[in-house]
Jmol script that loads the backbone (N, CA, C; Angstrom):
load data "model"
ATOM      1  N   UNK A   1      63.885 138.932 173.711  1.00  0.00           N
ATOM      2  CA  UNK A   1      64.207 137.556 173.401  1.00  0.00           C
ATOM      3  C   UNK A   1      65.725 137.380 173.511  1.00  0.00           C
ATOM      4  N   UNK A   2      66.150 136.416 174.261  1.00  0.00           N
ATOM      5  CA  UNK A   2      67.582 136.162 174.450  1.00  0.00           C
ATOM      6  C   UNK A   2      68.114 135.308 173.309  1.00  0.00           C
ATOM      7  N   UNK A   3      69.323 135.623 172.904  1.00  0.00           N
ATOM      8  CA  UNK A   3      69.982 134.861 171.853  1.00  0.00           C
ATOM      9  C   UNK A   3      71.145 134.114 172.483  1.00  0.00           C
ATOM     10  N   UNK A   4      71.242 132.815 172.271  1.00  0.00           N
ATOM     11  CA  UNK A   4      72.283 131.999 172.883  1.00  0.00           C
ATOM     12  C   UNK A   4      73.206 131.422 171.823  1.00  0.00           C
ATOM     13  N   UNK A   5      74.441 131.221 172.207  1.00  0.00           N
ATOM     14  CA  UNK A   5      75.419 130.556 171.359  1.00  0.00           C
ATOM     15  C   UNK A   5      75.822 129.275 172.093  1.00  0.00           C
ATOM     16  N   UNK A   6      75.630 128.131 171.486  1.00  0.00           N
ATOM     17  CA  UNK A   6      75.938 126.858 172.139  1.00  0.00           C
ATOM     18  C   UNK A   6      77.448 126.692 172.281  1.00  0.00           C
ATOM     19  N   UNK A   7      77.886 126.357 173.482  1.00  0.00           N
ATOM     20  CA  UNK A   7      79.297 126.093 173.754  1.00  0.00           C
ATOM     21  C   UNK A   7      79.362 124.737 174.441  1.00  0.00           C
ATOM     22  N   UNK A   8      79.809 123.696 173.758  1.00  0.00           N
ATOM     23  CA  UNK A   8      79.875 122.379 174.395  1.00  0.00           C
ATOM     24  C   UNK A   8      80.798 122.423 175.612  1.00  0.00           C
ATOM     25  N   UNK A   9      80.255 122.048 176.756  1.00  0.00           N
ATOM     26  CA  UNK A   9      81.011 122.117 178.006  1.00  0.00           C
ATOM     27  C   UNK A   9      82.276 121.265 177.953  1.00  0.00           C
ATOM     28  N   UNK A  10      82.195 120.083 177.316  1.00  0.00           N
ATOM     29  CA  UNK A  10      83.376 119.225 177.248  1.00  0.00           C
ATOM     30  C   UNK A  10      84.489 119.863 176.418  1.00  0.00           C
ATOM     31  N   UNK A  11      84.129 120.651 175.412  1.00  0.00           N
ATOM     32  CA  UNK A  11      85.147 121.345 174.624  1.00  0.00           C
ATOM     33  C   UNK A  11      85.870 122.373 175.466  1.00  0.00           C
ATOM     34  N   UNK A  12      85.114 123.102 176.281  1.00  0.00           N
ATOM     35  CA  UNK A  12      85.737 124.094 177.152  1.00  0.00           C
ATOM     36  C   UNK A  12      86.637 123.427 178.188  1.00  0.00           C
ATOM     37  N   UNK A  13      86.189 122.311 178.743  1.00  0.00           N
ATOM     38  CA  UNK A  13      86.993 121.623 179.752  1.00  0.00           C
ATOM     39  C   UNK A  13      88.264 121.058 179.131  1.00  0.00           C
ATOM     40  N   UNK A  14      88.185 120.535 177.897  1.00  0.00           N
ATOM     41  CA  UNK A  14      89.376 120.035 177.224  1.00  0.00           C
ATOM     42  C   UNK A  14      90.386 121.147 177.030  1.00  0.00           C
ATOM     43  N   UNK A  15      89.933 122.351 176.804  1.00  0.00           N
ATOM     44  CA  UNK A  15      90.826 123.480 176.613  1.00  0.00           C
ATOM     45  C   UNK A  15      91.334 124.018 177.948  1.00  0.00           C
ATOM     46  N   UNK A  16      90.938 123.412 179.033  1.00  0.00           N
ATOM     47  CA  UNK A  16      91.416 123.829 180.345  1.00  0.00           C
ATOM     48  C   UNK A  16      90.608 124.962 180.937  1.00  0.00           C
ATOM     49  N   UNK A  17      89.418 125.194 180.416  1.00  0.00           N
ATOM     50  CA  UNK A  17      88.596 126.290 180.904  1.00  0.00           C
ATOM     51  C   UNK A  17      87.381 125.697 181.605  1.00  0.00           C
ATOM     52  N   UNK A  18      87.190 126.032 182.859  1.00  0.00           N
ATOM     53  CA  UNK A  18      86.020 125.560 183.592  1.00  0.00           C
ATOM     54  C   UNK A  18      84.939 126.631 183.521  1.00  0.00           C
ATOM     55  N   UNK A  19      83.721 126.220 183.285  1.00  0.00           N
ATOM     56  CA  UNK A  19      82.631 127.185 183.262  1.00  0.00           C
ATOM     57  C   UNK A  19      82.426 127.767 184.656  1.00  0.00           C
ATOM     58  N   UNK A  20      82.274 129.057 184.713  1.00  0.00           N
ATOM     59  CA  UNK A  20      82.036 129.691 186.010  1.00  0.00           C
ATOM     60  C   UNK A  20      80.621 129.356 186.471  1.00  0.00           C
ATOM     61  N   UNK A  21      80.369 129.509 187.761  1.00  0.00           N
ATOM     62  CA  UNK A  21      79.045 129.175 188.296  1.00  0.00           C
ATOM     63  C   UNK A  21      77.970 130.068 187.694  1.00  0.00           C
ATOM     64  N   UNK A  22      78.296 131.338 187.448  1.00  0.00           N
ATOM     65  CA  UNK A  22      77.280 132.239 186.891  1.00  0.00           C
ATOM     66  C   UNK A  22      76.893 131.829 185.481  1.00  0.00           C
ATOM     67  N   UNK A  23      77.842 131.387 184.688  1.00  0.00           N
ATOM     68  CA  UNK A  23      77.529 130.945 183.330  1.00  0.00           C
ATOM     69  C   UNK A  23      76.790 129.622 183.373  1.00  0.00           C
ATOM     70  N   UNK A  24      77.196 128.728 184.257  1.00  0.00           N
ATOM     71  CA  UNK A  24      76.551 127.427 184.355  1.00  0.00           C
ATOM     72  C   UNK A  24      75.092 127.562 184.778  1.00  0.00           C
ATOM     73  N   UNK A  25      74.754 128.629 185.539  1.00  0.00           N
ATOM     74  CA  UNK A  25      73.367 128.825 185.986  1.00  0.00           C
ATOM     75  C   UNK A  25      72.451 129.212 184.834  1.00  0.00           C
ATOM     76  N   UNK A  26      73.005 129.840 183.762  1.00  0.00           N
ATOM     77  CA  UNK A  26      72.142 130.244 182.654  1.00  0.00           C
ATOM     78  C   UNK A  26      71.453 129.027 182.058  1.00  0.00           C
ATOM     79  N   UNK A  27      72.156 128.280 181.328  1.00  0.00           N
ATOM     80  CA  UNK A  27      71.717 127.014 180.758  1.00  0.00           C
ATOM     81  C   UNK A  27      72.983 126.204 180.612  1.00  0.00           C
ATOM     82  N   UNK A  28      73.062 125.013 181.197  1.00  0.00           N
ATOM     83  CA  UNK A  28      74.314 124.257 181.123  1.00  0.00           C
ATOM     84  C   UNK A  28      74.820 124.145 179.693  1.00  0.00           C
ATOM     85  N   UNK A  29      76.062 124.576 179.491  1.00  0.00           N
ATOM     86  CA  UNK A  29      76.672 124.478 178.180  1.00  0.00           C
ATOM     87  C   UNK A  29      76.278 125.576 177.219  1.00  0.00           C
ATOM     88  N   UNK A  30      75.537 126.599 177.697  1.00  0.00           N
ATOM     89  CA  UNK A  30      75.122 127.694 176.810  1.00  0.00           C
ATOM     90  C   UNK A  30      75.515 129.027 177.437  1.00  0.00           C
ATOM     91  N   UNK A  31      75.818 129.980 176.574  1.00  0.00           N
ATOM     92  CA  UNK A  31      76.222 131.305 177.012  1.00  0.00           C
ATOM     93  C   UNK A  31      75.476 132.320 176.160  1.00  0.00           C
ATOM     94  N   UNK A  32      74.957 133.375 176.792  1.00  0.00           N
ATOM     95  CA  UNK A  32      74.322 134.450 176.022  1.00  0.00           C
ATOM     96  C   UNK A  32      75.371 135.052 175.092  1.00  0.00           C
ATOM     97  N   UNK A  33      74.975 135.373 173.874  1.00  0.00           N
ATOM     98  CA  UNK A  33      75.900 135.956 172.913  1.00  0.00           C
ATOM     99  C   UNK A  33      76.510 137.223 173.488  1.00  0.00           C
ATOM    100  N   UNK A  34      75.717 138.010 174.177  1.00  0.00           N
ATOM    101  CA  UNK A  34      76.227 139.249 174.755  1.00  0.00           C
ATOM    102  C   UNK A  34      77.214 138.982 175.887  1.00  0.00           C
ATOM    103  N   UNK A  35      77.245 137.773 176.426  1.00  0.00           N
ATOM    104  CA  UNK A  35      78.139 137.454 177.526  1.00  0.00           C
ATOM    105  C   UNK A  35      79.382 136.681 177.126  1.00  0.00           C
ATOM    106  N   UNK A  36      79.533 136.368 175.842  1.00  0.00           N
ATOM    107  CA  UNK A  36      80.672 135.566 175.395  1.00  0.00           C
ATOM    108  C   UNK A  36      81.981 136.285 175.695  1.00  0.00           C
ATOM    109  N   UNK A  37      82.040 137.585 175.439  1.00  0.00           N
ATOM    110  CA  UNK A  37      83.272 138.334 175.702  1.00  0.00           C
ATOM    111  C   UNK A  37      83.624 138.299 177.181  1.00  0.00           C
ATOM    112  N   UNK A  38      82.627 138.414 178.042  1.00  0.00           N
ATOM    113  CA  UNK A  38      82.877 138.360 179.486  1.00  0.00           C
ATOM    114  C   UNK A  38      83.370 136.994 179.930  1.00  0.00           C
ATOM    115  N   UNK A  39      82.788 135.935 179.379  1.00  0.00           N
ATOM    116  CA  UNK A  39      83.219 134.575 179.717  1.00  0.00           C
ATOM    117  C   UNK A  39      84.645 134.349 179.228  1.00  0.00           C
ATOM    118  N   UNK A  40      84.951 134.826 178.015  1.00  0.00           N
ATOM    119  CA  UNK A  40      86.303 134.671 177.485  1.00  0.00           C
ATOM    120  C   UNK A  40      87.301 135.444 178.334  1.00  0.00           C
ATOM    121  N   UNK A  41      86.956 136.670 178.758  1.00  0.00           N
ATOM    122  CA  UNK A  41      87.844 137.480 179.602  1.00  0.00           C
ATOM    123  C   UNK A  41      88.081 136.789 180.941  1.00  0.00           C
ATOM    124  N   UNK A  42      87.010 136.259 181.543  1.00  0.00           N
ATOM    125  CA  UNK A  42      87.142 135.580 182.829  1.00  0.00           C
ATOM    126  C   UNK A  42      88.022 134.335 182.701  1.00  0.00           C
ATOM    127  N   UNK A  43      87.820 133.553 181.635  1.00  0.00           N
ATOM    128  CA  UNK A  43      88.631 132.357 181.431  1.00  0.00           C
ATOM    129  C   UNK A  43      90.090 132.730 181.218  1.00  0.00           C
ATOM    130  N   UNK A  44      90.343 133.803 180.460  1.00  0.00           N
ATOM    131  CA  UNK A  44      91.727 134.250 180.236  1.00  0.00           C
ATOM    132  C   UNK A  44      92.357 134.709 181.542  1.00  0.00           C
ATOM    133  N   UNK A  45      91.598 135.430 182.362  1.00  0.00           N
ATOM    134  CA  UNK A  45      92.119 135.885 183.658  1.00  0.00           C
ATOM    135  C   UNK A  45      92.445 134.709 184.577  1.00  0.00           C
ATOM    136  N   UNK A  46      91.584 133.695 184.569  1.00  0.00           N
ATOM    137  CA  UNK A  46      91.824 132.513 185.399  1.00  0.00           C
ATOM    138  C   UNK A  46      93.078 131.775 184.946  1.00  0.00           C
ATOM    139  N   UNK A  47      93.260 131.641 183.640  1.00  0.00           N
ATOM    140  CA  UNK A  47      94.450 130.959 183.132  1.00  0.00           C
ATOM    141  C   UNK A  47      95.698 131.780 183.414  1.00  0.00           C
ATOM    142  N   UNK A  48      95.617 133.102 183.267  1.00  0.00           N
ATOM    143  CA  UNK A  48      96.773 133.965 183.531  1.00  0.00           C
ATOM    144  C   UNK A  48      97.169 133.916 185.004  1.00  0.00           C
ATOM    145  N   UNK A  49      96.194 133.750 185.889  1.00  0.00           N
ATOM    146  CA  UNK A  49      96.493 133.698 187.327  1.00  0.00           C
ATOM    147  C   UNK A  49      97.282 132.450 187.703  1.00  0.00           C
ATOM    148  N   UNK A  50      97.238 131.420 186.869  1.00  0.00           N
ATOM    149  CA  UNK A  50      97.967 130.178 187.157  1.00  0.00           C
ATOM    150  C   UNK A  50      99.453 130.311 186.892  1.00  0.00           C
ATOM    151  N   UNK A  51      99.859 131.333 186.121  1.00  0.00           N
ATOM    152  CA  UNK A  51     101.266 131.506 185.769  1.00  0.00           C
ATOM    153  C   UNK A  51     101.819 132.724 186.492  1.00  0.00           C
ATOM    154  N   UNK A  52     102.984 132.569 187.100  1.00  0.00           N
ATOM    155  CA  UNK A  52     103.558 133.709 187.821  1.00  0.00           C
ATOM    156  C   UNK A  52     104.042 134.792 186.858  1.00  0.00           C
ATOM    157  N   UNK A  53     104.045 136.024 187.375  1.00  0.00           N
ATOM    158  CA  UNK A  53     104.620 137.112 186.577  1.00  0.00           C
ATOM    159  C   UNK A  53     106.114 136.901 186.502  1.00  0.00           C
ATOM    160  N   UNK A  54     106.659 137.076 185.338  1.00  0.00           N
ATOM    161  CA  UNK A  54     108.094 136.907 185.148  1.00  0.00           C
ATOM    162  C   UNK A  54     108.792 138.222 185.477  1.00  0.00           C
ATOM    163  N   UNK A  55     109.806 138.135 186.289  1.00  0.00           N
ATOM    164  CA  UNK A  55     110.596 139.314 186.615  1.00  0.00           C
ATOM    165  C   UNK A  55     112.002 139.093 186.080  1.00  0.00           C
ATOM    166  N   UNK A  56     112.654 140.140 185.691  1.00  0.00           N
ATOM    167  CA  UNK A  56     114.008 140.007 185.187  1.00  0.00           C
ATOM    168  C   UNK A  56     114.121 140.558 183.789  1.00  0.00           C
ATOM    169  N   UNK A  57     115.306 140.517 183.258  1.00  0.00           N
ATOM    170  CA  UNK A  57     115.554 141.164 181.969  1.00  0.00           C
ATOM    171  C   UNK A  57     115.015 140.403 180.762  1.00  0.00           C
ATOM    172  N   UNK A  58     114.733 139.120 180.879  1.00  0.00           N
ATOM    173  CA  UNK A  58     114.286 138.351 179.720  1.00  0.00           C
ATOM    174  C   UNK A  58     115.448 138.016 178.811  1.00  0.00           C
ATOM    175  N   UNK A  59     115.154 137.717 177.555  1.00  0.00           N
ATOM    176  CA  UNK A  59     116.182 137.342 176.590  1.00  0.00           C
ATOM    177  C   UNK A  59     116.169 138.368 175.460  1.00  0.00           C
ATOM    178  N   UNK A  60     117.313 138.983 175.211  1.00  0.00           N
ATOM    179  CA  UNK A  60     117.431 139.916 174.090  1.00  0.00           C
ATOM    180  C   UNK A  60     117.597 139.106 172.811  1.00  0.00           C
ATOM    181  N   UNK A  61     116.728 139.334 171.844  1.00  0.00           N
ATOM    182  CA  UNK A  61     116.762 138.573 170.597  1.00  0.00           C
ATOM    183  C   UNK A  61     117.556 139.346 169.541  1.00  0.00           C
ATOM    184  N   UNK A  62     118.680 138.775 169.105  1.00  0.00           N
ATOM    185  CA  UNK A  62     119.460 139.457 168.067  1.00  0.00           C
ATOM    186  C   UNK A  62     118.767 139.351 166.709  1.00  0.00           C
ATOM    187  N   UNK A  63     119.113 140.249 165.818  1.00  0.00           N
ATOM    188  CA  UNK A  63     118.550 140.209 164.463  1.00  0.00           C
ATOM    189  C   UNK A  63     118.961 138.912 163.769  1.00  0.00           C
ATOM    190  N   UNK A  64     118.043 138.371 162.966  1.00  0.00           N
ATOM    191  CA  UNK A  64     118.347 137.163 162.204  1.00  0.00           C
ATOM    192  C   UNK A  64     119.175 137.529 160.982  1.00  0.00           C
ATOM    193  N   UNK A  65     120.094 136.659 160.629  1.00  0.00           N
ATOM    194  CA  UNK A  65     120.942 136.879 159.454  1.00  0.00           C
ATOM    195  C   UNK A  65     120.437 136.007 158.322  1.00  0.00           C
ATOM    196  N   UNK A  66     119.965 136.654 157.248  1.00  0.00           N
ATOM    197  CA  UNK A  66     119.424 135.946 156.099  1.00  0.00           C
ATOM    198  C   UNK A  66     120.361 136.156 154.923  1.00  0.00           C
ATOM    199  N   UNK A  67     120.751 135.058 154.289  1.00  0.00           N
ATOM    200  CA  UNK A  67     121.666 135.131 153.146  1.00  0.00           C
ATOM    201  C   UNK A  67     120.926 134.702 151.881  1.00  0.00           C
ATOM    202  N   UNK A  68     120.821 135.578 150.888  1.00  0.00           N
ATOM    203  CA  UNK A  68     120.162 135.191 149.639  1.00  0.00           C
ATOM    204  C   UNK A  68     121.039 134.228 148.829  1.00  0.00           C
ATOM    205  N   UNK A  69     120.385 133.387 148.054  1.00  0.00           N
ATOM    206  CA  UNK A  69     121.105 132.472 147.167  1.00  0.00           C
ATOM    207  C   UNK A  69     120.352 132.408 145.838  1.00  0.00           C
ATOM    208  N   UNK A  70     120.890 131.668 144.885  1.00  0.00           N
ATOM    209  CA  UNK A  70     120.235 131.546 143.577  1.00  0.00           C
ATOM    210  C   UNK A  70     118.882 130.843 143.689  1.00  0.00           C
ATOM    211  N   UNK A  71     118.765 129.907 144.628  1.00  0.00           N
ATOM    212  CA  UNK A  71     117.535 129.125 144.777  1.00  0.00           C
ATOM    213  C   UNK A  71     116.528 129.760 145.725  1.00  0.00           C
ATOM    214  N   UNK A  72     116.968 130.610 146.632  1.00  0.00           N
ATOM    215  CA  UNK A  72     116.078 131.189 147.637  1.00  0.00           C
ATOM    216  C   UNK A  72     116.866 131.984 148.664  1.00  0.00           C
ATOM    217  N   UNK A  73     116.839 131.524 149.911  1.00  0.00           N
ATOM    218  CA  UNK A  73     117.610 132.166 150.967  1.00  0.00           C
ATOM    219  C   UNK A  73     117.856 131.182 152.089  1.00  0.00           C
ATOM    220  N   UNK A  74     118.766 131.530 152.982  1.00  0.00           N
ATOM    221  CA  UNK A  74     119.085 130.617 154.079  1.00  0.00           C
ATOM    222  C   UNK A  74     119.450 131.399 155.333  1.00  0.00           C
ATOM    223  N   UNK A  75     119.290 130.715 156.438  1.00  0.00           N
ATOM    224  CA  UNK A  75     119.665 131.207 157.757  1.00  0.00           C
ATOM    225  C   UNK A  75     120.666 130.203 158.321  1.00  0.00           C
ATOM    226  N   UNK A  76     120.929 130.282 159.594  1.00  0.00           N
ATOM    227  CA  UNK A  76     121.855 129.320 160.183  1.00  0.00           C
ATOM    228  C   UNK A  76     121.254 127.917 160.201  1.00  0.00           C
ATOM    229  N   UNK A  77     119.986 127.780 160.542  1.00  0.00           N
ATOM    230  CA  UNK A  77     119.365 126.458 160.687  1.00  0.00           C
ATOM    231  C   UNK A  77     118.248 126.170 159.681  1.00  0.00           C
ATOM    232  N   UNK A  78     117.819 127.151 158.935  1.00  0.00           N
ATOM    233  CA  UNK A  78     116.706 126.977 157.989  1.00  0.00           C
ATOM    234  C   UNK A  78     117.149 127.432 156.602  1.00  0.00           C
ATOM    235  N   UNK A  79     116.825 126.610 155.607  1.00  0.00           N
ATOM    236  CA  UNK A  79     117.113 126.956 154.219  1.00  0.00           C
ATOM    237  C   UNK A  79     115.813 126.874 153.427  1.00  0.00           C
ATOM    238  N   UNK A  80     115.580 127.878 152.585  1.00  0.00           N
ATOM    239  CA  UNK A  80     114.388 127.899 151.743  1.00  0.00           C
ATOM    240  C   UNK A  80     114.847 127.896 150.294  1.00  0.00           C
ATOM    241  N   UNK A  81     114.389 126.904 149.525  1.00  0.00           N
ATOM    242  CA  UNK A  81     114.706 126.815 148.100  1.00  0.00           C
ATOM    243  C   UNK A  81     113.401 126.907 147.322  1.00  0.00           C
ATOM    244  N   UNK A  82     113.325 127.862 146.418  1.00  0.00           N
ATOM    245  CA  UNK A  82     112.121 128.068 145.619  1.00  0.00           C
ATOM    246  C   UNK A  82     112.306 127.366 144.279  1.00  0.00           C
ATOM    247  N   UNK A  83     111.344 126.503 143.929  1.00  0.00           N
ATOM    248  CA  UNK A  83     111.357 125.798 142.650  1.00  0.00           C
ATOM    249  C   UNK A  83     110.006 126.048 141.993  1.00  0.00           C
ATOM    250  N   UNK A  84     109.978 126.953 141.045  1.00  0.00           N
ATOM    251  CA  UNK A  84     108.758 127.383 140.385  1.00  0.00           C
ATOM    252  C   UNK A  84     107.833 128.001 141.435  1.00  0.00           C
ATOM    253  N   UNK A  85     106.747 127.337 141.791  1.00  0.00           N
ATOM    254  CA  UNK A  85     105.827 127.870 142.801  1.00  0.00           C
ATOM    255  C   UNK A  85     105.854 127.048 144.086  1.00  0.00           C
ATOM    256  N   UNK A  86     106.886 126.248 144.269  1.00  0.00           N
ATOM    257  CA  UNK A  86     107.002 125.389 145.455  1.00  0.00           C
ATOM    258  C   UNK A  86     108.208 125.833 146.259  1.00  0.00           C
ATOM    259  N   UNK A  87     108.019 125.992 147.562  1.00  0.00           N
ATOM    260  CA  UNK A  87     109.128 126.335 148.455  1.00  0.00           C
ATOM    261  C   UNK A  87     109.488 125.099 149.273  1.00  0.00           C
ATOM    262  N   UNK A  88     110.738 124.700 149.203  1.00  0.00           N
ATOM    263  CA  UNK A  88     111.230 123.583 150.008  1.00  0.00           C
ATOM    264  C   UNK A  88     111.973 124.163 151.205  1.00  0.00           C
ATOM    265  N   UNK A  89     111.497 123.829 152.397  1.00  0.00           N
ATOM    266  CA  UNK A  89     112.087 124.341 153.628  1.00  0.00           C
ATOM    267  C   UNK A  89     112.839 123.196 154.295  1.00  0.00           C
ATOM    268  N   UNK A  90     114.111 123.431 154.609  1.00  0.00           N
ATOM    269  CA  UNK A  90     114.954 122.413 155.226  1.00  0.00           C
ATOM    270  C   UNK A  90     115.469 122.925 156.561  1.00  0.00           C
ATOM    271  N   UNK A  91     115.371 122.081 157.579  1.00  0.00           N
ATOM    272  CA  UNK A  91     115.909 122.390 158.906  1.00  0.00           C
ATOM    273  C   UNK A  91     117.240 121.696 159.086  1.00  0.00           C
ATOM    274  N   UNK A  92     118.176 122.359 159.714  1.00  0.00           N
ATOM    275  CA  UNK A  92     119.415 121.721 160.155  1.00  0.00           C
ATOM    276  C   UNK A  92     119.288 121.517 161.653  1.00  0.00           C
ATOM    277  N   UNK A  93     119.728 120.382 162.128  1.00  0.00           N
ATOM    278  CA  UNK A  93     119.686 120.102 163.556  1.00  0.00           C
ATOM    279  C   UNK A  93     120.725 120.902 164.315  1.00  0.00           C
ATOM    280  N   UNK A  94     120.644 120.847 165.634  1.00  0.00           N
ATOM    281  CA  UNK A  94     121.611 121.587 166.446  1.00  0.00           C
ATOM    282  C   UNK A  94     123.025 121.067 166.231  1.00  0.00           C
ATOM    283  N   UNK A  95     123.989 121.976 166.257  1.00  0.00           N
ATOM    284  CA  UNK A  95     125.383 121.592 166.050  1.00  0.00           C
ATOM    285  C   UNK A  95     126.192 121.622 167.341  1.00  0.00           C
ATOM    286  N   UNK A  96     125.523 121.870 168.457  1.00  0.00           N
ATOM    287  CA  UNK A  96     126.208 121.905 169.754  1.00  0.00           C
ATOM    288  C   UNK A  96     125.209 121.531 170.842  1.00  0.00           C
ATOM    289  N   UNK A  97     125.725 121.320 172.047  1.00  0.00           N
ATOM    290  CA  UNK A  97     124.847 121.039 173.181  1.00  0.00           C
ATOM    291  C   UNK A  97     123.959 122.258 173.441  1.00  0.00           C
ATOM    292  N   UNK A  98     122.752 122.024 173.964  1.00  0.00           N
ATOM    293  CA  UNK A  98     121.850 123.142 174.206  1.00  0.00           C
ATOM    294  C   UNK A  98     122.415 124.120 175.238  1.00  0.00           C
ATOM    295  N   UNK A  99     122.146 125.382 175.000  1.00  0.00           N
ATOM    296  CA  UNK A  99     122.518 126.440 175.935  1.00  0.00           C
ATOM    297  C   UNK A  99     121.284 127.269 176.231  1.00  0.00           C
ATOM    298  N   UNK A 100     121.356 128.067 177.258  1.00  0.00           N
ATOM    299  CA  UNK A 100     120.253 128.956 177.581  1.00  0.00           C
ATOM    300  C   UNK A 100     120.559 130.322 176.993  1.00  0.00           C
ATOM    301  N   UNK A 101     119.648 130.847 176.244  1.00  0.00           N
ATOM    302  CA  UNK A 101     119.837 132.165 175.662  1.00  0.00           C
ATOM    303  C   UNK A 101     119.177 132.273 174.305  1.00  0.00           C
ATOM    304  N   UNK A 102     119.426 133.392 173.651  1.00  0.00           N
ATOM    305  CA  UNK A 102     118.777 133.677 172.372  1.00  0.00           C
ATOM    306  C   UNK A 102     119.309 132.803 171.239  1.00  0.00           C
ATOM    307  N   UNK A 103     120.485 132.211 171.410  1.00  0.00           N
ATOM    308  CA  UNK A 103     121.059 131.395 170.343  1.00  0.00           C
ATOM    309  C   UNK A 103     120.836 129.895 170.527  1.00  0.00           C
ATOM    310  N   UNK A 104     120.013 129.519 171.489  1.00  0.00           N
ATOM    311  CA  UNK A 104     119.713 128.095 171.630  1.00  0.00           C
ATOM    312  C   UNK A 104     118.993 127.630 170.359  1.00  0.00           C
ATOM    313  N   UNK A 105     119.257 126.399 169.938  1.00  0.00           N
ATOM    314  CA  UNK A 105     118.761 125.912 168.659  1.00  0.00           C
ATOM    315  C   UNK A 105     117.253 126.068 168.518  1.00  0.00           C
ATOM    316  N   UNK A 106     116.493 125.619 169.514  1.00  0.00           N
ATOM    317  CA  UNK A 106     115.034 125.612 169.371  1.00  0.00           C
ATOM    318  C   UNK A 106     114.481 127.021 169.168  1.00  0.00           C
ATOM    319  N   UNK A 107     114.960 127.972 169.915  1.00  0.00           N
ATOM    320  CA  UNK A 107     114.456 129.336 169.781  1.00  0.00           C
ATOM    321  C   UNK A 107     114.875 129.942 168.441  1.00  0.00           C
ATOM    322  N   UNK A 108     116.135 129.810 168.112  1.00  0.00           N
ATOM    323  CA  UNK A 108     116.627 130.424 166.871  1.00  0.00           C
ATOM    324  C   UNK A 108     116.020 129.760 165.634  1.00  0.00           C
ATOM    325  N   UNK A 109     115.949 128.435 165.611  1.00  0.00           N
ATOM    326  CA  UNK A 109     115.412 127.731 164.442  1.00  0.00           C
ATOM    327  C   UNK A 109     113.951 128.102 164.196  1.00  0.00           C
ATOM    328  N   UNK A 110     113.162 128.206 165.245  1.00  0.00           N
ATOM    329  CA  UNK A 110     111.757 128.537 165.043  1.00  0.00           C
ATOM    330  C   UNK A 110     111.553 130.011 164.730  1.00  0.00           C
ATOM    331  N   UNK A 111     112.431 130.886 165.202  1.00  0.00           N
ATOM    332  CA  UNK A 111     112.392 132.285 164.770  1.00  0.00           C
ATOM    333  C   UNK A 111     112.724 132.376 163.282  1.00  0.00           C
ATOM    334  N   UNK A 112     113.723 131.605 162.852  1.00  0.00           N
ATOM    335  CA  UNK A 112     114.093 131.592 161.437  1.00  0.00           C
ATOM    336  C   UNK A 112     112.962 131.033 160.582  1.00  0.00           C
ATOM    337  N   UNK A 113     112.308 129.965 161.051  1.00  0.00           N
ATOM    338  CA  UNK A 113     111.180 129.399 160.311  1.00  0.00           C
ATOM    339  C   UNK A 113     110.063 130.423 160.187  1.00  0.00           C
ATOM    340  N   UNK A 114     109.735 131.103 161.277  1.00  0.00           N
ATOM    341  CA  UNK A 114     108.698 132.119 161.222  1.00  0.00           C
ATOM    342  C   UNK A 114     109.052 133.208 160.225  1.00  0.00           C
ATOM    343  N   UNK A 115     110.279 133.677 160.256  1.00  0.00           N
ATOM    344  CA  UNK A 115     110.723 134.711 159.332  1.00  0.00           C
ATOM    345  C   UNK A 115     110.626 134.213 157.880  1.00  0.00           C
ATOM    346  N   UNK A 116     111.030 132.972 157.646  1.00  0.00           N
ATOM    347  CA  UNK A 116     110.987 132.396 156.298  1.00  0.00           C
ATOM    348  C   UNK A 116     109.540 132.282 155.796  1.00  0.00           C
ATOM    349  N   UNK A 117     108.629 131.861 156.660  1.00  0.00           N
ATOM    350  CA  UNK A 117     107.237 131.687 156.252  1.00  0.00           C
ATOM    351  C   UNK A 117     106.531 133.003 156.010  1.00  0.00           C
ATOM    352  N   UNK A 118     106.942 134.038 156.719  1.00  0.00           N
ATOM    353  CA  UNK A 118     106.276 135.330 156.571  1.00  0.00           C
ATOM    354  C   UNK A 118     106.882 136.195 155.469  1.00  0.00           C
ATOM    355  N   UNK A 119     107.909 135.721 154.844  1.00  0.00           N
ATOM    356  CA  UNK A 119     108.543 136.474 153.738  1.00  0.00           C
ATOM    357  C   UNK A 119     107.748 136.373 152.481  1.00  0.00           C
TER     358      UNK A 119
END
end "model"
wireframe off; spacefill off
backbone 0.3
color backbone group
């Protein structure tokens, strides 16, 4: 007896994944439970093929500098203040024109936010 897991086709298409012909032949919008991993692998491979391999050195990410304070801690663009059991997180906007590299505001601010949330 085959066991199926319903996968709404429109949900897959919204996520940018087209059902392969072999999966569509089973039952439209349904995938065998034993085949879900294969369908997911195929969809991931198809999406990965759309993006070129990046060559080059990439961006070296420097260590984040965290400064403790009486209320919590702070970074260059993110400040965390702890009040009882509530954490108030404040972002500072960029203080210069955008540059390319590890110190660009968007990359650094979101690295700091991630570090603050995972602490």
